[in-house]
Each structure stands twice: as structure tokens, then as C-alpha cells.
C-alpha positions in Angstrom: -35.4 223.8 -146.7 -37.4 227.0 -146.2 -41.1 226.6 -145.2 -43.4 226.0 -148.1 -46.3 228.3 -148.6 -49.4 226.2 -149.1 -51.9 226.8 -151.9 -55.7 227.0 -151.6 -56.9 223.6 -152.8 -58.6 224.7 -155.9 -58.2 226.6 -159.2 -59.2 230.2 -159.1 -59.4 233.2 -161.4 -57.0 236.2 -161.3 -57.5 239.2 -163.5 -54.6 240.2 -165.8 -53.4 243.7 -165.1 -50.5 244.0 -167.4 -48.6 242.3 -170.3 -45.4 243.9 -171.7 -42.7 242.9 -174.1 -39.2 242.3 -172.7 -36.8 241.4 -175.5 -37.9 238.1 -177.0 -40.1 237.3 -173.9 -43.2 238.8 -172.3 -43.9 239.6 -168.7 -47.6 239.4 -167.7 -49.0 240.2 -164.3 -52.2 239.1 -162.5 -53.7 239.9 -159.2 -54.4 236.9 -157.0 -57.3 238.0 -154.8 -57.4 234.7 -152.7 -54.0 233.1 -152.6 -51.1 233.7 -150.2 -47.8 235.4 -151.2 -45.5 232.8 -152.7 -42.0 231.9 -151.5 -39.1 232.3 -153.9 -38.8 229.2 -156.1 -42.5 228.2 -155.9 -44.6 227.8 -159.0 -48.2 228.0 -160.3 -50.2 225.9 -162.7 -51.6 228.4 -165.3 -54.3 228.3 -167.9 -57.0 230.7 -169.2 -60.6 231.0 -168.1 -61.7 231.1 -171.8 -60.1 229.9 -175.1 -57.4 227.7 -173.5 -57.9 224.7 -175.8 -57.7 225.5 -179.5 -59.3 223.7 -182.5 -57.0 220.7 -182.1 -57.7 220.5 -178.4 -54.3 221.7 -177.3 -53.2 222.5 -174.8 -55.0 219.9 -172.7 -53.5 220.8 -169.4 -52.3 223.8 -167.4 -48.7 224.9 -167.7 -46.3 225.1 -164.7 -44.6 228.6 -164.3 -42.2 229.8 -161.7 -43.3 233.1 -160.3 -40.8 235.9 -161.1 -42.1 238.6 -158.7 -44.8 238.9 -156.1 -45.9 242.0 -154.3 -48.9 243.0 -152.2 -51.5 244.8 -154.2 -54.7 246.7 -153.3 -56.9 243.7 -153.9 -54.5 240.8 -153.2 -51.1 239.7 -154.4 -49.7 240.8 -157.7 -47.8 237.9 -159.3 -45.5 238.3 -162.4 -44.6 235.6 -164.9 -42.0 235.5 -167.6 -43.1 233.7 -170.8 -41.7 232.8 -174.2 -44.2 231.7 -176.8 -42.9 228.3 -177.9 -46.1 226.2 -178.1 -49.9 226.4 -177.9 -50.0 226.9 -174.1 -47.2 229.5 -173.8 -48.5 231.3 -177.0 -51.9 231.8 -175.4 -50.4 233.0 -172.1 -48.1 235.4 -174.0 -51.1 236.9 -175.7 -53.0 237.8 -172.5 -54.4 241.2 -172.4 -55.4 243.5 -169.5 -58.8 242.4 -168.2 -58.4 238.8 -169.3 -59.0 236.1 -166.6 -56.0 233.9 -165.8 -56.8 230.6 -164.1 -54.2 229.6 -161.6 -53.4 227.1 -158.9 -50.6 227.8 -156.4 -48.3 228.6 -155.0 -47.0 225.0 -155.2 -43.7 223.2 -154.5 -40.7 223.6 -152.3 -39.0 227.0 -152.3 -35.3 227.9 -152.2 -33.6 227.6 -148.9 -31.6 230.4 -147.3 -27.8 230.1 -147.6 -27.4 229.3 -143.9 -30.0 226.5 -144.2 -27.9 224.8 -146.8 -24.4 225.5 -145.3 -23.9 227.0 -141.8 -20.7 228.7 -143.1 -22.4 230.3 -146.1 -22.2 234.1 -146.1 -23.5 234.9 -149.6 -25.2 233.6 -152.8 -24.3 233.2 -156.4 -27.4 233.2 -158.7 -27.0 231.6 -162.1 -29.8 231.9 -164.6 -30.2 230.7 -168.2 -32.9 231.9 -170.6 -36.5 231.8 -169.3 -35.0 230.2 -166.2 -34.0 233.6 -164.8 -37.6 234.1 -163.6 -37.4 232.4 -160.1 -34.0 233.9 -159.5 -35.5 237.4 -159.8 -37.8 236.9 -156.8 -35.1 235.1 -154.9 -32.7 238.1 -155.5 -35.2 240.5 -154.0 -35.9 238.2 -151.0 -32.1 237.8 -150.4 -31.5 241.5 -150.7 -34.2 242.2 -148.2 -32.6 239.8 -145.8 -29.2 241.5 -146.3 -27.5 238.5 -148.0 -24.7 239.5 -150.4 -25.2 238.1 -153.8 -23.6 237.9 -157.3 -25.8 237.4 -160.3 -24.8 235.6 -163.5 -27.3 235.4 -166.4 -27.0 233.8 -169.8 -28.9 233.7 -173.0 -28.7 231.9 -176.3 -29.1 235.0 -178.5 -30.9 238.3 -178.7 -34.2 236.7 -179.7 -34.2 234.3 -176.8 -33.4 236.9 -174.1 -35.2 239.4 -171.9 -36.4 240.2 -168.4 -33.0 241.5 -167.1 -33.8 245.2 -166.7 -37.4 244.6 -165.7 -36.9 241.8 -163.2 -33.4 242.5 -161.9 -33.5 246.3 -162.0 -30.2 248.3 -161.8 -28.5 245.7 -159.7 -25.1 244.7 -161.0 -25.3 241.5 -163.1 -22.8 239.7 -165.3 -24.2 238.6 -168.6 -23.2 235.9 -171.1 -24.7 235.2 -174.6 -23.8 232.5 -177.0 -24.0 234.9 -180.0 -22.0 237.6 -178.2 -24.8 240.2 -178.2 -24.4 240.9 -174.5 -21.5 240.4 -172.1 -19.2 237.4 -172.3 -19.5 235.5 -175.6 -20.1 231.9 -174.5 -22.0 230.2 -171.7 -23.1 231.6 -168.3 -21.3 228.5 -166.8 -18.0 229.9 -168.1 -18.5 232.9 -165.7 -19.5 230.5 -162.9 -16.3 228.4 -163.4 -14.1 231.5 -163.0 -16.0 232.6 -159.9 -15.9 229.2 -158.3 -12.1 229.1 -158.8 -11.8 232.1 -156.5 -10.8 231.9 -152.9 -14.2 233.0 -151.5 -16.3 230.5 -153.5 -16.7 228.1 -150.6 -18.4 230.8 -148.5 -21.3 231.0 -151.0 -24.3 228.9 -152.1 -25.1 228.6 -155.7 -28.8 228.9 -156.8 -29.5 228.0 -160.5 -32.4 227.7 -162.9 -32.2 227.2 -166.7 -32.1 224.6 -169.4 -31.1 221.0 -168.3 -27.7 221.1 -169.9 -26.9 224.3 -168.0 -28.1 222.9 -164.7 -26.0 219.8 -165.2 -23.0 221.9 -165.9 -23.7 223.9 -162.7 -24.2 220.7 -160.7 -20.9 219.3 -161.9 -19.0 222.5 -161.3 -20.3 222.8 -157.8 -19.5 219.2 -157.0 -15.9 219.7 -158.3 -15.4 222.7 -156.1 -17.2 221.5 -153.1 -19.8 224.3 -153.2 -23.4 223.7 -152.1 -26.1 224.4 -154.7 -29.8 224.3 -155.2 -31.3 223.8 -158.6 -34.8 224.9 -159.7 -35.8 222.1 -162.1 -38.5 221.6 -164.7 -40.3 218.5 -165.8 -43.7 217.8 -167.4 -46.5 218.3 -164.8 -50.2 217.6 -165.1 -51.5 218.3 -161.6 -49.0 220.0 -159.4 -50.1 218.0 -156.4 -48.0 214.8 -156.9 -50.9 212.6 -158.0 -49.9 211.9 -161.6 -46.2 211.1 -161.1 -45.5 212.8 -164.4 -42.7 214.8 -163.0 -40.7 212.0 -161.2 -36.9 212.4 -161.4 -34.3 209.8 -160.2 -32.2 210.5 -157.2 -28.5 209.7 -156.8 -29.2 207.5 -153.7 -31.9 205.6 -155.6 -35.6 206.0 -155.9 -37.4 209.1 -157.3 -38.8 212.4 -156.2 -41.8 214.3 -157.6 -40.7 217.7 -158.6 -44.1 219.3 -158.0 -44.2 218.4 -154.3 -40.6 217.5 -153.4 -39.2 220.2 -155.7 -39.0 222.0 -158.0 -36.0 223.3 -156.0 -33.6 220.4 -155.4 -30.3 220.1 -153.6 -27.7 219.5 -156.4 -25.9 216.8 -154.4 -29.2 214.7 -154.3 -29.1 214.3 -158.1 -27.0 212.0 -160.1 -27.6 214.2 -163.1 -29.8 217.2 -164.0 -30.3 215.9 -167.5 -33.7 214.5 -166.8 -35.7 213.0 -169.6 -38.6 215.3 -170.7 -37.2 218.3 -168.9 -37.0 221.7 -170.5 -39.2 224.7 -171.3 -42.4 224.0 -173.4 
């Protein structure tokens, strides 16, 4: 596992510098003036300095978000997040405007490993993203490209409304797309594309990195197990603290016992899991 970047031990404010639409999603950016640059696969606990809890008191707690991009800025580190407004917390984050104050804690969690850290024979990477789960793969793609690691990118979406971030986060790099409604690329699941790729002669020389909804991750886990291909999955589970104190994000391991995704994950070796269909997982 790559070395984890440690977060300052407190919540801090970061000014929002941009918020733009991307398909059915939004990408908002803030400048973290105190924190370190995150590793690919790490996440932040996010809330607002003002107006976080509405009339009904929700949301009560910060929301965990994988960082989609991180670059040095004049006053610190600019961090980008991909958000879909699906509830009271994500709706408030999606409505952020330039000049608003974002409250964040991070970077947290274990990052993605390099291919050689997972398998000494690995020469490349296959990135598999679904829906809002494409976010951590975007920063991983940049880091792998900088290290000269060959990669293939497969991205899938439910429909046009639940898609976005491809051009902004993945640039002009060649990607293969899948959509369940057929609006882009292959009509079907992104795991259909992965199944074809893993059947090729060179599949064993690559490591699969995936993030997306639980059903997609479970399909990736099963396909990689079937073909003997190493994989890391960036998973999601309800989190209240981000520091492992509340045990709200505990997931069972194949060998028995549990791991806490916020400190032992969110990136997990696929062969450590009995299933990726963890109760309570999924974007909220």
C-alpha cells in the first residue's frame, strides 16, 4: 500500500473558488491553505461553515468525498470534488458559490497502491469507474500518467442525467464509455467492457482499480477473481468521523473480522473481501 498522507487533526475552512456544471453533476473547487496534498484514493469529510443544517436539522454530520483532483495553488492546494445532488448534504455542496467557506477535514484514509506494489509483474493499470465513482480514478489517472504507467480507462453511467465529469476530469485521454441507456459508448454496463478486456492475453499484466456503486464493484471483484487479476476497490460506507472512532463504516473481511473503511480503506484489496455488496454502502 502506498504511504498515506496524514491530515491535520482538526476541521478547517477552505474558500470555494469555482463551481461548474458537468452533465448531471457539479465540480466544485476549494483552496486548502493548511492541509497537505492528498494521495490518489484519499477522501475528505466536507460540510459548510454556514447553513449546513436546514430547518429539519439535516444533514447532521459531514459527508465523505473522494478528491477528484489536487494541484498546488498560490495560497495552498486546490482540491476538486465531483458531486451529485441526491440529498440534503450533497444538495448544499452542489449549491456552493465562489467565496463560500467549505469546512473540510482530510486527507483521510488509505490511498491506491502502485501496480508494482500490488503485483511485481504488473506493467499497467485498468481503471474502471461508475457514476460519481469516477472521481478518485481521475486523480489516480494523472498520478499514474506522471509515473509513466500505461493505463486503460473504462467509465460507465446509468443515463445522461446521471453522468458527467469525463471531459473535465479525464481530459482528452482515450477512454471507453458505457451507458445503460445507450447515450454514450457501449449500451450496457462498464463491467461488460471489463469482461472483454480481462479475456485478452495481456490482462494478467495489469492491475484493476475500480470505484462505483456496490453492484458494480462486486462484479469487478468477481471478474478479477475469475481471471486471476489483482484489483483494488475504492469503497464507500456511512461515515461519521473519518478517524475510526465511531465504527460506522466497518465492513466484513473474507478471512473474518472487520475493517474500518475510513482508516483501513477506503481503498481495499479485492481479494480481502468476501463481497463488495456491503450493507449501507452507496452514494448519499
